[in-house]
C-alpha angles and dihedrals in degrees: 000000000000093000096077090050091050092049092050091047092051091046090052092049092050093046095050096073090047091054090048092049092065111116115253124242116245125215120226116237099209097188090060096040134082143182113200129183127197123197131169119240111194088341095309118115113240120191126208138162144207112243098196128045140130136208134201108199127177112184143155116180089212090059108020093161089067092057131096139200126205118177127183122189125195100230091199089064094067112125138177091185094250115107096215093050093042089056089058098049097075092050124106095261092060121023100343087215095179092059098030107029094170139043113206139202119191120183122228098181141006117209121193116224098179134253094057094306126125142171115227114198118197150124123283118201123191125165090353093303118116131198134175113247138182113209122194111221134187120202125203136165123232107183106304093340124094115213120206114190134174148128139217139172124240132186106239095203091060085066095038091246106156095019128178114018089000091064087084102107092201086071099038119012118238094228116081121184115217120199126182143182116191117190110203134189114213096021112137103214122188 
C-alpha cells in the first residue's frame, strides 16, 4: 500500500524542478519603450513612431528556445509629428486602422547567438498581410529592467502600406527601417 504513495511523492519531486524551469513572463514598461520607423520620401529620411503597443514576452536566458514573443501595435497610433500627415496614416492607403487596428508579430523560434544577442523568428502581420521575419535582438539589464533592442528592414509594399498612388517608390521608398527598444520588468537578461 505504501508503494503508490512513494511513486506519487517521487513523481512530485521530479516534476517540481520542471515547473520551476518554466520561463517567466516579462511586463512591458511603455513609458520607457519605443518603436520607431524610418522611411525615405523623395530620398529624404523621415522618422515616425507608434505611440501605443504591447508585448507579451516569456524568456529565460538559460533556455531561450522555450521563450516566446507576441507584439501588438496600434496602427492608429502611427505619427510623423505633422498633423496633416498624421491624419493620412490611419486611412486605407496607409495603415487602414479602422479595418486593421493592430499589427502583430508572433515568434516561432528564438535562437541564442551569444553575448546577449538572439535571433527571433516569427510572423509579422500588417493590414491582413503576413510575412516571415527574423529579427536580431540584443538584451541587456539596467538595474531591475531588461532592455531588448533591435532593428530590421521591411518592404512596405509587401503589406500594402502606401497603396494606390503611394505605391510609387520614387515618392516613398519601399524599404522601411524599424527600430525598437522594449523596457521590460521581470525579464532575466544575461
